[in-house]
C-alpha positions, 0 to 999 in steps of 0.5 A, a space after each residue: 322878421 322881414 324877409 331879405 330883399 335881394 338886389 340884381 347884383 346879389 343874384 348875379 353873384 350867386 354864380 351858375 346855380 343855387 339851392 332851393 332855399 336861396 332861390 326861394 329867398 330871392 323870390 320871397 317864397 317860404 322854405 316849406 312852400 318852395 319845397 312843396 312847389 318843387 315836388 309838385 313841379 310848380 316852382 316858378 323856375 326850372 329846378 334840376 334834381 342831382 342825386 338827392 339835391 335840388 339845384 336852381 340855375 341862376 339864369 332862370 331866376 334872372 329871366 323870371 326877374 326880367 333881367 336880360 341874361 346877357 346883362 347877367 355877366 356884365 
């Protein structure tokens, strides 16, 4: 099954933050590899640990995808 292709507008609509699985999907990284990267500190965007959960700020995804942050709110 092909991986989903996200549009910039869909990424913007994620809000301020998303989970690791969604961020990984946006970046076309598999779930297992994404969590391994998070644990090693090598995930390509900043990941916050809140309790037992990981949270990925959408701003980091947009920056990595070379979308100006000011454009994200338009």
